[in-house]
C-alpha positions as CSV (number, residue, x, y, z in Angstrom):
1,M,-2.9,54.8,-193.7
2,F,-6.7,55.5,-194.0
3,E,-6.3,59.2,-194.7
4,I,-3.4,58.7,-197.1
5,I,-5.5,56.4,-199.3
6,I,-8.5,58.7,-199.1
7,A,-6.3,61.6,-200.4
8,L,-6.0,59.8,-203.7
9,F,-9.7,59.8,-204.4
10,D,-11.8,62.8,-205.5
11,N,-15.2,63.5,-207.2
12,R,-14.1,61.6,-210.4
13,P,-14.6,57.8,-210.3
14,R,-11.4,55.9,-209.7
15,R,-10.7,52.2,-209.7
16,P,-9.2,51.0,-206.4
17,A,-6.7,48.7,-208.1
18,S,-5.4,51.7,-210.1
19,V,-4.8,53.6,-206.8
20,Y,-3.1,50.6,-205.2
21,N,-0.8,50.1,-208.2
22,L,0.1,53.8,-208.2
23,L,1.1,53.7,-204.5
24,V,3.3,50.6,-204.7
25,G,4.9,51.8,-208.0
26,K,3.4,49.2,-210.4
27,K,3.8,51.2,-213.6
28,T,1.3,49.5,-215.9
29,L,0.0,51.6,-218.8
30,S,-3.6,51.8,-217.4
31,T,-2.3,52.8,-213.9
32,L,-0.1,55.6,-215.3
33,Y,-2.8,56.9,-217.6
34,A,-5.3,57.0,-214.8
35,A,-2.7,58.8,-212.6
36,L,-2.1,61.3,-215.5
37,L,-5.8,62.1,-215.7
38,H,-6.1,62.6,-212.0
39,D,-2.9,64.7,-211.8
40,Q,-1.2,62.1,-209.5
41,L,1.8,60.9,-211.4
42,Q,4.0,62.5,-208.7
43,W,2.8,59.8,-206.3
44,V,4.1,56.8,-208.2
45,G,5.8,54.5,-205.6
46,L,4.9,56.6,-202.6
47,L,4.2,53.5,-200.4
48,P,6.1,50.6,-202.1
49,D,5.7,48.3,-199.1
50,L,1.9,48.7,-198.8
51,A,0.2,45.3,-198.5
52,R,-2.8,44.7,-200.7
53,S,-4.7,43.3,-197.8
54,E,-4.2,46.5,-195.8
55,F,-5.3,48.6,-198.8
56,D,-8.4,46.5,-199.3
57,D,-9.3,46.8,-195.6
58,V,-9.1,50.6,-195.8
59,I,-11.3,50.7,-199.0
60,A,-13.9,48.4,-197.3
61,A,-14.0,50.5,-194.2
62,A,-14.1,53.8,-196.1
63,T,-17.0,52.5,-198.2
64,R,-18.9,51.3,-195.1
65,Q,-18.7,54.6,-193.4
66,G,-19.5,56.6,-196.5
67,D,-16.2,58.3,-197.1
68,L,-16.1,56.5,-200.5
69,V,-19.0,55.9,-202.8
70,T,-19.2,53.1,-205.4
71,H,-20.1,53.9,-209.0
72,Q,-20.1,51.8,-212.1
73,T,-16.7,53.0,-213.2
74,G,-15.0,53.3,-209.7
75,L,-15.1,55.1,-206.4
76,T,-15.4,58.7,-205.5
77,A,-14.6,60.5,-202.2
78,T,-17.3,62.4,-200.3
79,R,-14.8,64.5,-198.3
80,A,-11.3,65.7,-198.4
81,S,-8.6,63.9,-196.6
82,T,-7.2,65.2,-193.4
83,V,-3.6,64.7,-194.5
84,T,-1.5,66.4,-197.1
85,L,0.7,64.3,-199.3
86,P,4.3,65.4,-199.2
87,A,4.8,68.2,-201.7
88,S,8.6,67.7,-202.1
89,Y,8.3,64.0,-203.0
90,Q,9.3,62.8,-206.5
91,P,9.3,59.2,-207.7
92,W,12.9,59.4,-208.9
93,M,14.1,59.9,-205.3
94,D,14.0,56.2,-204.4
95,I,13.5,57.1,-200.7
96,D,13.0,53.5,-199.5
97,G,16.3,52.5,-201.1
98,F,18.2,55.5,-199.9
99,A,16.9,55.6,-196.3
100,G,18.6,52.3,-195.3
101,R,21.9,53.4,-196.9
102,F,21.7,56.8,-195.2
103,Y,21.2,55.5,-191.7
104,L,23.9,52.8,-192.1
105,A,26.3,55.3,-193.5
106,V,25.8,57.7,-190.6
107,Q,26.3,54.8,-188.1
108,S,29.5,53.7,-189.9
109,L,31.0,57.2,-189.8
110,S,30.1,57.6,-186.2
111,E,31.6,54.3,-185.1
112,A,34.7,54.9,-187.1
113,S,35.2,58.3,-185.5
114,F,35.5,56.5,-182.2
115,S,37.8,53.8,-183.8
116,N,35.1,51.1,-183.1
117,R,34.9,48.3,-185.7
118,Q,32.5,46.0,-183.9
119,Y,28.9,47.0,-183.8
120,R,25.5,45.7,-185.0
121,P,24.5,47.4,-188.3
122,V,21.2,49.2,-188.2
123,T,20.0,47.2,-191.2
124,P,20.5,43.5,-191.8
125,D,19.9,43.9,-195.6
126,W,22.9,42.5,-197.4
127,A,22.5,44.6,-200.5
128,T,22.4,47.8,-198.4
129,Q,25.5,46.8,-196.5
130,A,27.3,46.0,-199.7
131,W,26.4,49.4,-201.2
132,V,27.6,51.3,-198.1
133,R,30.7,49.2,-197.8
134,Q,31.7,50.1,-201.4
135,W,30.9,53.7,-200.7
136,Y,32.9,53.8,-197.5
137,R,36.0,52.4,-199.1
138,Q,36.3,55.5,-201.4
139,L,35.4,57.9,-198.6
140,A,37.3,60.8,-196.9
141,Q,35.8,60.5,-193.5
142,P,36.3,64.1,-192.2
143,Q,35.0,65.5,-195.5
144,A,31.9,63.3,-195.3
145,I,31.2,64.3,-191.7
146,A,31.6,68.0,-192.6
147,E,29.2,67.6,-195.6
148,L,26.6,65.9,-193.4
149,T,26.8,68.7,-190.9
150,A,26.3,71.3,-193.6
151,L,23.6,69.3,-195.2
152,F,21.5,69.1,-192.0
153,A,22.1,72.9,-191.4
154,A,20.7,73.6,-194.9
155,L,17.5,71.6,-194.3
156,P,14.3,73.0,-192.9
157,A,14.3,72.4,-189.1
158,P,11.3,70.0,-189.2
159,A,13.0,67.8,-191.8
160,A,16.4,67.8,-190.0
161,N,14.7,67.0,-186.7
162,R,12.7,64.2,-188.3
163,L,15.8,62.6,-189.8
164,A,17.6,62.9,-186.5
165,L,15.0,60.7,-184.8
166,G,16.2,57.7,-186.8
167,L,20.0,58.2,-186.4
168,V,22.1,55.5,-184.6
169,G,25.7,56.1,-183.8
170,H,28.4,55.4,-181.2
171,D,26.7,55.4,-177.8
172,Y,23.8,57.2,-179.4
173,V,20.3,56.1,-180.5
174,G,17.7,58.5,-181.7
175,S,14.3,58.5,-180.1
176,G,13.0,56.3,-182.9
177,L,10.5,56.7,-185.7
178,S,6.8,56.3,-185.2
179,L,4.9,53.9,-187.5
180,T,1.7,55.9,-187.8
181,P,0.6,57.1,-191.2
182,A,1.2,60.8,-190.3
183,A,4.7,59.9,-189.2
184,R,5.3,57.9,-192.4
185,L,4.4,61.0,-194.4
186,A,6.7,63.1,-192.2
187,D,9.5,60.7,-192.9
188,I,8.9,60.9,-196.7
189,E,8.8,64.7,-196.5
190,A,12.1,64.8,-194.6
191,F,13.9,62.5,-197.0
192,S,12.4,64.4,-199.9
193,A,13.8,67.6,-198.6
194,L,17.3,66.0,-198.2
195,L,17.3,64.4,-201.6
196,A,16.0,67.6,-203.3
197,R,19.1,69.3,-201.8
198,L,21.4,66.6,-203.0
199,D,19.9,66.7,-206.5
200,A,20.2,70.5,-206.6
201,E,23.8,70.7,-205.2
202,P,25.6,67.4,-205.7
203,Q,28.9,69.3,-205.9
204,R,28.4,70.7,-202.4
205,Y,27.8,67.3,-200.8
206,P,29.6,64.9,-203.1
207,S,30.0,62.1,-200.6
208,W,26.3,61.9,-199.9
209,A,25.3,62.5,-203.5
210,Q,27.4,59.4,-204.3
211,L,25.7,57.4,-201.6
212,W,22.4,58.3,-203.1
213,G,23.5,57.5,-206.7
214,G,21.5,60.3,-208.4
215,R,18.0,60.2,-209.7
216,H,16.5,56.7,-209.7
217,A,15.2,55.7,-213.1
218,I,11.4,55.8,-213.0
219,L,11.1,53.6,-216.1
220,S,12.7,50.2,-216.7
221,A,16.0,50.1,-218.5
222,T,14.3,48.6,-221.6
223,N,11.7,51.3,-221.5
224,A,14.4,54.0,-221.4
225,Q,16.2,52.3,-224.3
226,A,13.1,52.3,-226.4
227,L,12.6,56.0,-225.8
228,A,16.2,56.8,-226.5
229,L,16.0,55.0,-229.8
230,A,12.7,56.7,-230.7
231,A,14.2,60.1,-229.9
232,Q,16.9,59.4,-232.4
233,G,14.4,58.6,-235.2
234,A,14.3,54.8,-235.0
235,N,10.9,53.5,-235.9
236,R,8.9,50.8,-234.1
237,V,10.3,48.0,-236.2
238,Q,13.9,49.0,-235.5
239,I,13.2,49.4,-231.8
240,Q,11.7,45.9,-231.6
241,A,14.7,44.5,-233.4
242,A,17.1,46.2,-230.9
243,L,15.2,45.2,-227.8
244,R,13.9,41.8,-229.0
245,R,10.5,42.4,-227.4
246,K,7.0,41.8,-228.6
247,M,5.5,44.7,-230.6
248,S,2.9,45.1,-227.9
249,T,5.6,45.7,-225.4
250,V,7.3,48.2,-227.6
251,N,4.0,50.0,-228.0
252,E,3.5,50.1,-224.2
253,H,7.0,51.4,-223.7
254,L,6.4,54.3,-226.1
255,L,3.0,55.1,-224.6
256,V,4.4,55.1,-221.0
257,G,7.1,57.4,-222.1
258,A,4.6,59.8,-223.7
259,I,2.6,59.8,-220.4
260,F,5.8,61.0,-218.6
261,G,6.3,63.7,-221.2
262,A,8.8,62.1,-223.6
263,E,8.9,63.6,-227.0
264,F,10.0,61.8,-230.2
265,P,9.6,62.3,-233.9
266,L,6.0,61.4,-234.8
267,D,6.9,61.0,-238.5
268,A,8.7,57.7,-237.6
269,F,5.4,56.3,-236.3
270,Y,2.6,57.7,-238.4
271,P,2.3,57.8,-242.2
272,P,1.6,61.4,-243.2
273,A,-2.0,60.7,-244.2
274,Q,-2.8,59.1,-240.9
275,K,-1.1,61.8,-238.9
276,R,-3.3,64.4,-240.7
277,Q,-6.4,62.4,-239.7
278,F,-5.3,62.3,-236.1
279,D,-4.6,66.1,-236.1
280,A,-8.1,66.8,-237.5
281,Q,-9.8,65.0,-234.6
282,A,-11.1,66.8,-231.5
283,L,-10.8,64.5,-228.4
284,G,-13.7,64.9,-226.1
285,D,-13.5,62.9,-222.9
286,P,-9.8,62.2,-222.3
287,E,-10.7,59.0,-220.5
288,D,-12.3,57.6,-223.6
289,Y,-9.3,57.6,-225.9
290,Q,-10.8,54.7,-227.9
291,Q,-13.0,57.3,-229.7
292,L,-9.9,58.8,-231.2
293,L,-8.7,55.4,-232.5
294,A,-12.2,54.7,-233.9
295,A,-12.2,57.9,-235.8
296,V,-9.0,56.9,-237.7
297,P,-9.6,53.5,-239.3
298,G,-6.7,51.1,-238.9
299,S,-4.9,53.1,-236.3
300,D,-3.3,51.7,-233.1
301,F,-1.4,54.8,-232.1
302,F,1.7,53.4,-233.9
303,S,2.3,51.9,-237.3
304,G,4.7,49.2,-238.5
305,A,5.2,45.4,-238.7
306,P,7.2,43.3,-236.3
307,V,10.6,42.0,-237.2
308,S,13.4,40.1,-235.5
309,D,16.9,40.7,-236.7
310,S,20.0,40.5,-234.4
311,H,22.1,42.4,-237.0
312,A,19.5,45.2,-237.0
313,A,19.4,45.1,-233.2
314,R,23.2,45.6,-233.0
315,K,23.1,48.3,-235.6
316,V,20.4,50.2,-233.7
317,A,22.4,49.8,-230.5
318,T,25.4,51.5,-232.0
319,M,23.3,54.5,-232.9
320,T,22.2,54.9,-229.3
321,D,23.1,58.1,-227.5
322,L,25.4,56.4,-224.9
323,T,25.7,59.5,-222.7
324,A,21.9,59.6,-222.4
325,V,21.7,55.9,-221.5
326,L,24.6,56.5,-219.0
327,Q,22.7,59.3,-217.3
328,Q,19.2,57.7,-217.4
329,T,20.2,54.2,-216.4
330,F,23.3,54.7,-214.2
331,G,23.1,58.3,-213.0
332,F,26.5,59.5,-214.3
333,T,26.9,62.5,-216.6
334,S,30.1,61.5,-218.4
335,F,32.3,58.5,-219.1
336,R,35.7,57.9,-217.5
337,P,38.7,57.5,-219.7
338,G,38.6,54.3,-221.7
339,Q,35.0,53.4,-220.9
340,R,33.3,54.8,-224.1
341,E,35.9,53.2,-226.4
342,L,35.4,49.8,-224.9
343,I,31.6,50.0,-224.9
344,E,31.5,51.2,-228.5
345,A,33.7,48.3,-229.5
346,V,31.4,45.8,-227.8
347,L,28.3,47.3,-229.3
348,A,29.9,47.1,-232.8
349,G,30.7,43.4,-232.3
350,R,34.5,43.8,-232.3
351,D,36.9,42.1,-230.0
352,A,38.4,44.5,-227.5
353,L,41.1,44.6,-224.9
354,G,41.1,47.2,-222.2
355,V,43.6,47.8,-219.4
356,L,42.0,50.0,-216.7
357,P,43.2,50.7,-213.2
358,T,41.2,49.7,-210.1
359,G,38.3,52.0,-209.5
360,S,38.1,53.2,-213.0
361,G,34.6,51.8,-213.6
362,K,35.3,48.5,-215.5
363,T,31.9,47.1,-214.5
364,L,30.1,49.8,-216.5
365,C,31.9,48.5,-219.6
366,Y,29.8,45.3,-219.6
367,Q,26.7,46.5,-217.8
368,L,25.8,49.3,-220.3
369,P,26.2,47.2,-223.5
370,G,24.6,44.3,-221.7
371,R,21.5,46.4,-221.3
372,L,21.5,47.5,-224.9
373,L,22.4,44.3,-226.8
374,P,20.1,41.3,-227.4
375,G,21.2,38.0,-225.9
376,T,23.1,37.1,-222.8
377,M,26.2,38.8,-221.4
378,V,28.5,36.2,-219.8
379,V,30.7,37.6,-217.0
380,V,33.6,35.4,-215.9
381,E,34.6,36.2,-212.3
382,P,37.1,34.1,-210.3
383,L,36.3,35.7,-206.9
384,L,32.9,34.6,-205.5
385,A,32.7,37.6,-203.2
386,L,33.1,40.0,-206.1
387,M,30.6,38.0,-208.1
388,D,28.0,38.2,-205.3
389,D,28.7,41.9,-205.0
390,Q,28.1,42.6,-208.7
391,V,25.0,40.5,-208.8
392,A,23.6,42.4,-205.8
393,R,24.4,45.7,-207.3
394,L,22.7,44.9,-210.6
395,Q,19.6,43.7,-208.7
396,T,19.6,46.8,-206.6
397,S,19.7,48.9,-209.7
398,G,16.6,47.2,-211.0
399,E,18.0,44.6,-213.3
400,K,16.4,41.3,-212.2
401,R,17.5,39.1,-215.1
402,V,20.9,38.3,-213.5
403,V,22.2,35.1,-212.0
404,A,25.4,33.6,-210.6
405,L,26.1,30.1,-211.9
406,T,28.5,28.6,-209.3
407,G,29.2,25.5,-207.3
408,Q,27.6,27.2,-204.3
409,L,24.2,26.4,-205.7
410,S,22.5,23.1,-204.6
411,Q,22.2,20.5,-207.3
412,A,18.5,21.2,-207.7
413,D,19.0,25.0,-207.9
414,F,21.9,24.6,-210.4
415,A,19.6,22.5,-212.6
416,T,16.8,25.0,-212.4
417,V,19.1,27.9,-213.4
418,M,20.6,25.9,-216.2
419,G,17.1,25.2,-217.6
420,A,16.2,28.9,-217.6
421,L,19.6,30.3,-218.6
422,D,18.2,31.9,-221.7
423,Q,15.9,34.1,-219.6
424,Y,18.8,36.0,-218.0
425,R,20.5,39.1,-219.5
426,F,23.6,38.7,-217.3
427,V,25.1,35.3,-216.4
428,F,28.0,35.3,-213.9
429,V,30.3,32.2,-214.0
430,A,33.5,31.2,-212.3
431,P,36.3,29.9,-214.5
432,E,36.1,26.4,-213.1
433,T,32.4,26.4,-213.9
434,L,33.2,26.9,-217.6
435,T,35.1,23.6,-217.6
436,R,32.0,21.6,-217.0
437,P,30.7,19.9,-220.2
438,D,27.1,20.5,-219.3
439,V,27.7,24.2,-218.8
440,L,29.5,24.6,-222.1
441,R,26.8,22.6,-223.9
442,R,24.1,24.8,-222.4
443,L,25.9,28.1,-223.2
444,T,26.4,27.1,-226.9
445,Q,22.6,27.0,-227.1
446,L,22.4,30.7,-226.2
447,T,22.9,33.9,-228.2
448,I,25.9,35.4,-226.4
449,S,26.1,39.2,-226.8
450,A,29.5,39.6,-225.3
451,W,32.0,38.1,-222.7
452,W,33.6,39.9,-219.8
453,S,36.4,38.9,-217.5
454,T,38.4,40.6,-214.8
455,R,41.2,40.8,-217.4
456,R,39.4,41.8,-220.5
457,I,36.2,42.3,-222.5
458,A,35.8,40.3,-225.7
459,S,32.7,40.2,-227.9
460,R,31.6,38.2,-230.9
461,S,28.5,39.3,-232.6
462,G,26.0,36.4,-232.8
463,A,28.5,33.9,-231.2
464,R,27.0,30.4,-231.0
465,I,30.1,28.1,-230.4
466,F,33.1,29.1,-228.4
467,A,36.1,27.9,-226.3
468,P,36.7,28.9,-222.7
469,R,38.9,32.0,-222.4
470,T,41.8,31.9,-220.0
């Protein structure tokens, strides 16, 4: 780990906290801006499980032995690192998430080929098991095995051999993965090569491309929505109305997008006179961007006044490029039959009824509008197992504001969730839970963006009082 951390310092002063945040994937504006200046954006989230105590120990040791030198504005390195960071790695690969699914999927296929249904999974993680279980149900086993064989043959030999070390199958256990820093980098390089191949040729390895799920969103869903609206010409006020966030949060979303190369019409953010003033400035030290703001009085990179208007939010949501959100947030390139029509109806605030067959992607019809609309999406699901699965999948995709309100919660936990219900974007409830007077009373206090059930989607713009649906 020592040499990996040293590799992120050079002869320009760097704050240790900024390096740590970069490695674990904490995408604050200051962290990303520093990474941009040091040409290190590629390494966002390289070591998501790195403990802060371990990082601090490395910094202290490197400083003591003179590998790092302290300056007023940060640390500089006195030598080059002895390791090379994996060149194929990209932050959208989600290697940590995919690795567990990959090894469990290989194990499942191996055991199934020997008709063995009783074995200990290589990972105890419930969300990983749920993902692979869903993937396996839609699988053609011979095709998946053939794809995997072809995939390994297409990889560079070092990468294929490295991945093979971690494989577990029927009466087979690989020699195991070393936990040394060099081995960790070799693992990242091997999975980077595999995922680069899946990204380039998903049609050649469809089973494994589906297991991966496509490029992982680097930015949060809300950040992606802000950028999508900005690209369509929405100004800062309209974006705030749609997302119901503080103006400072909207500003940060836009600046983070700019760091990652997003482009949007500047005329929506700068009055013409102020834009001319910005264009006339020559920025000296890129680390001191405050000098640019000081040269243009009254500027804060963006212009506009905050507003909060649910009607404006819904109007902006309807002008969103749904295909772009579908690809950026969910990794799909096109809608299945019936999905777009239902989603557009919900975004427009209309009641809608959809009859879709099993496996046609009904969950997307509430998850996509639920991420765009202000307020709470209430999901009525009678089967607790399916409810748990949907909650886990949303959390795995990065949506943390999701909760299941069921009788399985303890009395204390139920009360805690009820008290914080307005903090959740998705609330799952069982039909019998909706018959409780305290639940109905609490839900009437929320702004409900839409309702979903296993039978239908129904939305009421700005709904405040409602009756349980059967």
